[in-house]
C-alpha positions as CSV (number, residue, x, y, z in Angstrom):
1,M,-29.5,-117.4,-186.1
2,T,-30.7,-120.1,-183.8
3,R,-33.5,-119.6,-181.4
4,D,-31.0,-120.1,-178.6
5,F,-29.0,-117.0,-179.6
6,L,-32.2,-115.0,-180.1
7,A,-33.3,-115.8,-176.6
8,V,-29.9,-115.0,-175.2
9,R,-29.9,-111.6,-177.0
10,S,-33.4,-110.8,-175.8
11,A,-32.7,-111.7,-172.2
12,G,-29.4,-109.7,-172.3
13,A,-31.3,-106.7,-173.7
14,A,-33.8,-107.1,-170.9
15,G,-31.0,-107.0,-168.4
16,I,-29.7,-103.8,-170.0
17,L,-33.2,-102.2,-169.8
18,G,-33.5,-103.3,-166.1
19,A,-30.2,-101.6,-165.3
20,I,-31.2,-98.4,-167.0
21,L,-34.5,-98.3,-165.2
22,W,-32.8,-99.0,-161.8
23,T,-30.1,-96.4,-162.5
24,L,-32.9,-93.9,-163.2
25,G,-34.6,-94.9,-160.0
26,D,-31.4,-94.3,-158.1
27,A,-31.0,-90.9,-159.7
28,L,-34.5,-89.9,-158.9
29,L,-34.2,-91.0,-155.3
30,L,-30.6,-90.1,-154.4
31,G,-29.6,-87.8,-157.2
32,A,-29.8,-84.4,-155.4
33,H,-27.6,-82.8,-152.7
34,A,-28.7,-80.4,-150.0
35,A,-26.7,-77.1,-150.1
36,P,-24.6,-76.4,-146.9
37,G,-26.6,-74.8,-144.2
38,T,-30.0,-75.9,-145.5
39,Y,-32.4,-78.2,-143.7
40,Q,-30.6,-77.3,-140.5
41,L,-33.3,-78.9,-138.4
42,L,-32.6,-82.4,-139.8
43,L,-29.0,-82.1,-140.9
44,G,-27.9,-80.1,-137.8
45,T,-30.2,-80.1,-134.8
46,Y,-31.3,-83.7,-135.1
47,T,-28.4,-85.2,-137.0
48,D,-27.3,-87.4,-134.1
49,Q,-30.8,-88.8,-133.8
50,I,-31.2,-89.7,-137.5
51,P,-29.5,-93.0,-138.4
52,F,-30.6,-92.8,-142.0
53,N,-27.6,-92.4,-144.4
54,G,-28.2,-90.4,-147.5
55,L,-30.9,-88.0,-146.3
56,D,-29.0,-85.0,-147.6
57,R,-29.3,-86.5,-151.1
58,M,-33.1,-86.7,-150.8
59,L,-34.3,-83.7,-148.9
60,P,-34.2,-81.3,-151.9
61,S,-36.3,-83.6,-154.0
62,S,-40.1,-83.3,-154.2
63,E,-42.4,-86.1,-153.1
64,Q,-43.3,-86.7,-156.7
65,R,-39.7,-87.2,-157.7
66,L,-39.0,-89.6,-154.8
67,A,-42.1,-91.6,-155.5
68,A,-41.1,-91.9,-159.2
69,G,-37.7,-93.1,-158.2
70,A,-39.2,-95.8,-156.0
71,L,-41.7,-97.0,-158.6
72,V,-39.6,-97.0,-161.7
73,A,-37.3,-99.5,-160.2
74,D,-40.3,-101.6,-159.1
75,V,-41.4,-101.7,-162.7
76,G,-37.9,-102.4,-163.9
77,I,-37.3,-105.5,-161.7
78,V,-39.0,-107.8,-164.2
79,F,-36.3,-106.9,-166.8
80,Y,-33.5,-107.6,-164.3
81,L,-35.1,-111.0,-163.6
82,A,-35.1,-111.8,-167.3
83,G,-31.5,-110.7,-167.4
84,C,-30.8,-113.5,-164.8
85,W,-31.8,-116.0,-167.4
86,H,-29.2,-114.4,-169.8
87,L,-26.5,-115.0,-167.2
88,L,-27.7,-118.6,-166.7
89,Q,-27.1,-119.3,-170.4
90,G,-23.5,-118.1,-170.2
91,L,-23.0,-120.2,-167.1
92,R,-24.4,-123.5,-168.5
93,P,-21.0,-124.9,-169.5
94,A,-20.0,-124.8,-165.8
95,G,-22.5,-127.6,-165.1
96,R,-25.9,-127.7,-163.5
97,A,-24.8,-127.4,-159.8
98,W,-22.7,-124.3,-160.3
99,S,-24.8,-122.5,-162.9
100,W,-28.2,-123.1,-161.2
101,T,-26.8,-122.1,-157.7
102,I,-25.5,-118.8,-159.1
103,F,-28.7,-118.3,-161.1
104,A,-30.8,-118.9,-157.9
105,L,-28.7,-116.3,-156.0
106,F,-29.2,-113.7,-158.8
107,V,-33.0,-114.4,-158.9
108,C,-33.3,-114.1,-155.1
109,G,-31.2,-111.0,-154.9
110,N,-33.2,-109.3,-157.6
111,A,-36.5,-110.4,-156.2
112,W,-35.6,-109.0,-152.8
113,S,-34.3,-105.7,-154.2
114,P,-37.5,-103.6,-154.7
115,L,-38.4,-103.4,-151.0
116,G,-34.8,-102.3,-150.1
117,H,-35.0,-99.7,-152.9
118,A,-38.5,-98.3,-152.3
119,G,-37.9,-98.2,-148.6
120,F,-35.7,-95.1,-149.1
121,Y,-38.8,-93.2,-150.2
122,Y,-40.7,-94.0,-147.0
123,V,-37.8,-93.2,-144.6
124,A,-37.1,-89.9,-146.4
125,M,-40.8,-88.9,-146.4
126,V,-40.9,-89.4,-142.6
127,Y,-38.1,-86.9,-142.1
128,K,-39.4,-84.5,-144.8
129,T,-42.8,-84.4,-143.1
130,M,-41.1,-83.3,-139.9
131,L,-40.3,-80.0,-141.5
132,A,-44.0,-79.1,-141.5
133,M,-44.8,-80.4,-138.0
134,P,-44.7,-78.7,-134.6
135,P,-41.7,-79.3,-132.4
136,E,-43.8,-81.4,-129.9
137,A,-44.3,-84.0,-132.7
138,H,-40.6,-84.4,-133.5
139,P,-39.8,-87.1,-131.0
140,A,-42.5,-89.4,-132.3
141,M,-41.4,-88.8,-135.9
142,L,-37.8,-89.4,-135.1
143,G,-38.7,-92.7,-133.5
144,L,-40.8,-93.7,-136.5
145,G,-38.0,-92.8,-138.8
146,A,-35.5,-94.9,-136.8
147,Q,-37.9,-97.9,-136.9
148,F,-38.3,-97.5,-140.7
149,D,-34.5,-97.2,-141.1
150,T,-34.0,-100.5,-139.2
151,V,-36.3,-102.3,-141.6
152,L,-34.8,-100.6,-144.6
153,R,-31.3,-101.8,-143.6
154,V,-32.4,-105.4,-143.5
155,A,-34.3,-105.0,-146.8
156,W,-31.3,-103.4,-148.4
157,L,-28.5,-105.6,-147.1
158,L,-30.3,-108.9,-147.9
159,P,-30.3,-108.4,-151.7
160,V,-26.9,-106.7,-151.7
161,A,-25.3,-109.6,-149.9
162,T,-27.1,-112.1,-152.1
163,L,-26.1,-110.4,-155.3
164,G,-22.6,-110.0,-154.0
165,L,-22.3,-113.8,-153.5
166,A,-23.8,-114.4,-157.0
167,L,-21.2,-112.1,-158.5
168,L,-18.4,-113.8,-156.6
169,G,-19.5,-117.2,-158.0
170,L,-20.0,-115.7,-161.5
171,G,-16.5,-114.2,-161.5
172,A,-14.9,-117.3,-160.2
173,A,-16.5,-119.5,-162.8
174,I,-15.5,-117.1,-165.6
175,M,-11.9,-116.9,-164.4
176,L,-11.6,-120.7,-164.2
177,G,-12.7,-120.9,-167.9
178,M,-15.9,-122.8,-167.0
179,T,-18.4,-120.5,-168.9
180,A,-19.3,-119.3,-172.3
181,W,-17.5,-115.9,-171.7
182,P,-13.8,-115.3,-172.2
183,R,-11.7,-115.3,-169.0
184,W,-11.1,-111.5,-169.1
185,F,-14.8,-110.9,-168.5
186,A,-14.1,-111.8,-164.9
187,L,-12.4,-108.4,-164.6
188,I,-15.9,-106.9,-164.9
189,A,-18.2,-109.6,-163.5
190,N,-17.2,-109.5,-159.9
191,P,-18.6,-107.3,-157.0
192,V,-15.6,-105.2,-156.5
193,S,-15.2,-104.2,-160.1
194,L,-18.9,-103.8,-160.5
195,V,-19.1,-101.1,-157.8
196,G,-15.8,-99.6,-158.9
197,I,-16.9,-99.2,-162.5
198,G,-20.2,-97.6,-161.4
199,T,-18.4,-95.3,-158.9
200,G,-15.9,-94.3,-161.6
201,L,-18.6,-93.5,-164.2
202,A,-20.4,-91.3,-161.8
203,F,-17.1,-89.6,-160.7
204,V,-16.0,-88.7,-164.2
205,A,-19.4,-87.5,-165.4
206,P,-19.9,-83.8,-165.7
207,E,-22.3,-82.0,-163.4
208,P,-25.2,-82.3,-162.8
209,V,-25.0,-85.9,-164.1
210,A,-22.3,-86.7,-161.5
211,T,-24.7,-85.7,-158.7
212,W,-27.6,-87.6,-160.3
213,L,-25.5,-90.8,-160.6
214,A,-23.7,-90.6,-157.2
215,G,-26.0,-93.2,-155.6
216,A,-26.3,-95.5,-158.6
217,A,-22.9,-97.2,-158.6
218,F,-24.3,-100.8,-158.2
219,N,-26.8,-100.5,-161.1
220,L,-24.3,-98.6,-163.3
221,G,-22.0,-101.5,-162.9
222,F,-24.7,-104.0,-163.8
223,L,-25.5,-101.9,-166.9
224,V,-21.8,-102.3,-168.0
225,L,-21.9,-106.0,-167.2
226,Y,-25.1,-106.7,-169.2
227,V,-23.9,-104.5,-172.1
228,V,-20.6,-106.4,-172.4
229,S,-22.1,-109.8,-171.8
230,T,-24.8,-109.3,-174.4
231,A,-22.1,-108.1,-176.9
232,L,-19.9,-111.1,-176.2
233,L,-22.8,-113.5,-176.8
234,W,-24.5,-111.6,-179.5
235,N,-23.1,-112.9,-182.8
236,G,-22.4,-116.5,-181.8
237,A,-18.9,-115.8,-180.6
238,V,-19.6,-118.9,-178.4
239,Q,-21.4,-122.0,-179.5
240,P,-25.1,-122.3,-178.8
241,I,-26.0,-122.9,-175.2
242,S,-27.8,-126.1,-176.1
243,A,-24.5,-127.5,-177.3
244,A,-22.4,-126.1,-174.5
245,R,-19.1,-127.7,-173.8
246,P,-17.5,-128.3,-170.3
247,N,-15.0,-125.4,-170.7
248,C,-14.8,-122.3,-172.9
249,D,-11.8,-120.1,-172.4
250,G,-12.7,-117.6,-175.1
């Protein structure tokens, strides 16, 4: 085993761990569901004044659970960043311009992700606090929640758009036979399939797992991507990255 392959394996395993931690973070933050008729103040009376999407998935959860969901992903981002290096190695046959551009998009998208993820905690806690406050304080809390939601949307959309572009570039390079993966891997390594796979896994899971994973489609998809990529590059099915050739159809 060369040091190249050992590093590729380790970085791939880090990506898998990052995806597991982020899936856990999603499950803790968004893995509940308010029963019909509950939380009528927020989901009924004030529903038109609350722009935040997903509040019904967070209201039943305790503050401790929501905080854990925000923090576990923050811890896990270092593993996702290491996983970006794994993807760079598979991209190296595509050439420096293509591989480093996609790598930079993956790094930026992951680096920007923690704020967009943890922001769900702060917005949800504003609305949960309303339940214990007198009616005269509700307008101020609704205004604060809307302001937090605006910042959250920017913080969430920025990494999602960046990672989406990175996945488009990754999928195109694989499909064109420019990488160390076989062409069929492009069926997984693209943004549409990634979300579709994650959504499908949550859909077919039994309860309560399906509810836990309902908000984790993106990270479930990344989990599959890193598992398959690491398996493909694990045993030297492609030549060492240091000796990468211009094209590798697999």
